[in-house]
N, C-alpha and C positions, 0 to 999 in steps of 0.2 A: 493385637500387637501393640506394644507401647509406642507412644508418639513423643517426639521431642518438640516442645514449644519454646521457641526462642524468647517469646515474650507473651505472657498470659493475656495481655490486652491486645494482642495481635498488632503491636506497633511496628513489627518487622515482618515476620512470617510464622506460619504454623503449618505443620504437616502431620496428617493422621490417617491411619488405615483402620477401618472398623468393619466388623462382621456382625450381621444380624441373622437370626434363624426363624423369624416370623414376620408376618405383615405388620407394618407400623407406619404411623404418620409422624412427620417431624412435629415435635410438641409445641413449637411456638412460631409466631410470625417472624419473618426473617428478612433483614436487609442490613447492610453494613458499609463502612467507608473504605473497604479494601477490595482487592480483586480475589476471585475464588475460581479454582479449577476442581470440578467434580468428575472423577473418573470411575466408571462402574466396572469393577474387575470381575464380578460374578453376579448372576441373577438378573432380575428385571425390576424396573422401577418406573414410577410416573413422576415427572418433574414439572412443576408449575413455575414459570418465570416470565415476568413482564407481559402479562395478558395472554400467554400462550402455554398450552400443556403439551408436553412431549413424553412419549413412551420410550424408555431407554432399554436397550439390550446390552448384554455383556460386551465390553470393549468400547462403548459409547462414552462421550464426554460432554459436559455442560460447562460453559464459560460464563461466569457471572461478574459483570462490572459493578463498581461501587453504586450503592443506593438503588439497586434494582430489586424489587420484591420477588422472593422465590421461596419455594417450599417443596419438600420431597414427600411423596406418598408411595410407599412400596406396595406394589399391586399383586404380588404373588407370594404365597407361602413358600418357605424353603430358604436356603442360605443365600444371603446377599452380602456382597463385600464391595466396599468403595474406598477409594483413596481421595483425600481432600488436601488440596494445597492452597493456602491463602498467603497473600503478600501485599505490601503497601508500595506506593510510588517511592517513598523514601528509601525503602530497602532496595528497590531496583535501581535507584539513582538515575531515573529517567523522567522526563516531563510527561504529562498526561497525553499530549499529542504525538508522542513518539510512535513511529510506524509499527513497533513490535506489539503494541496494544490493539492493532487493527482487528485482530482475530476476535476480540470481544464484541465487535459489531454483529457477529453471528454467534448466537448462543449455543448452538448445537453442532457438535462434530460427530458424525456417524463413523463407526469403526475406526476409532482413534488408537486401536491397539498396535498400530505400526510404530507408535511412539512409546511402547511399553518399556523398552530398554532404558530410555531416558527417564521415564517416570520412576523406574526401579532405582536408578542412580540417585535421583533426588531423595527418595525415601531412605535409601541406605545411608546416604550422607547425613541426613537429619537424625537417624537413629544412633549414629556413632560420631558425634560432633567433636571437632578439635579446632585449633586456631585458624584453619584454612576453610572450614565448612561454610561459613557465610559466603565467601567469595565463590566457592564451587557451586553452591546451591543457586546463587544469583546468576551465574553463567549457565547452569543447566536450565533454569527457568527461562532465561532470555532465549536460549537455543530452541526450547520447546515453543515459545510464543512466535518466534520467527518462522519455524516450520509450519505452525498452524495458520499464521497470517498468509503465507505463500499459497496454501491450498484452500484458503477460505472461499474463494469464488467458485471452486470446483466441488464444494461440499454441499450435499443435498440438505435441505431444511424441511422437516416434516412436522407441520402443526396439526395436532390431534384434537384440539378443543373445538366443540361445536361452535358454529359461527356466532350464535346469539350470546353465548357465554363470553366470547372474546369481545363482542360489541359492548356487553355490560361492563367488563373491566375497563375498557377504553373510555366508556362514558363516565365511570367513576373517576378515572384519572384526570379527565378533562373538566369535571364539574365538582370536584371535592370541596371547593370553597362554598358551595351552595348547600342547602338542605337536601339530602337524598334519603328517601324512605323506600321501604319495600313496596308500598302501594304505588309510589311514583314509578319505580322501575318496572313493576308489573304492567302498568298502563303503557309506559313508554315502549316496551318490547312485546306487548300483546301476548303475555304468558301469565298463567296463574301464579299467585304468590307461593303456593306450596310447591309447585313444579320448579319455579325459579330457584327457590331456596335449596331444594333437594339436589337439583342438577349443579348448581353453583358449588355446593359443598362437595359433591361427588367428584367433580372435574378438577376443581382448584385446590381442595383441601381447606378452604376458608369458609367461614360463615359470611354472609353479606355484610353485616354490621362490622364484623372483625376486619374485613378487607377495607371498608370505607375508613375505619379508624386508622389503620396502619398507613394508608395513603396520605391521610391528613397529617399524621405525626411525622412521616418522612419529609413532607414538604415544610412542615414547621421547623424541623431540625435544620434544614438548609437555610431558612430565614434567620434562625437563631445564630448560625455560624457565619452568615455572610452579610448581615445588616445590623443596624443599631436600633431597630424597632423594638418597642416594648413587648413584653410577653403577652400582655392583654391584646395589643394590636395584632400580633402574630396569630394568636388563638382565633380571633375574629376572621382574619384573612384566610385561615385554613379550615373554616367551617365549624368552629367551636363557639357556641354562644356564651359559654361560661368559662372564664379564664381559670377558675379554681378547678373545674372539672378537667379542663385541658391539662393543667399541671399534674393532676392525679393520674390521668391516662398516660401522660408522657413518662412519669416516674415508673409506672407499671411496666411500660415497654422498654424503657432505656435504663432503668435502675436508679436514676437520680432525677430530681426536679429540673425543669428547664433553666432556671436561673443558675443553678450550680453547674449544669451542663455547659452553659455559655462561659461561665467563669473558668472551668477546667480546660476550655479550648481556646482561651485568649492567647 
């Protein structure tokens, strides 16, 4: 089904329904500066978000706050259909600490199909936009977030990741500024390098080095946007020993070099 993108760079909102007919892994490491709602309309999927892996069934929902690493791995052959809704704070015209965003403190909403009618309204409005669509979509999304925030405390959260995988991702998140190697992780968590690598990839969808790199780049991005530190200093603070290598990795993941990224966001 065709989707209507209000802004290609997601400066406001983006709504898309997509269907897949075979098992597939999200092709790239993923985090962003906007809010995202992932609703699984049909099929089963495995979703990795912020150190936790969740197995999703039809009607389940994942809520992704800004700058949280996530990735989708479809775990079952057959048709899978999902609805994706992304939006920015500017579009919602609300501050980050507004209570409507409280639902994003809990990433997983089980059996969210009770909100299917509202989700359908958001999608329908985005597919046939007119001069009133922005305001309607904004109100529909706000209503959805209010409903989800109300039920958040009653919603079960099921973490499926083996404990040692979650411990490893948390260790990387806390120690990204230091040198982290597969040998060190193997010794730290008393597991063979081969087993660690296989299990980490199978559970999270990431390779170890890939995950370490994206955690470092994510934190570097925050420093680029919120400080006047030099790119060289930021690279060092985020675990990169070579600023040129950092710039190359940053460009590969973000599409532009770090200096240009900073200039574009002044």
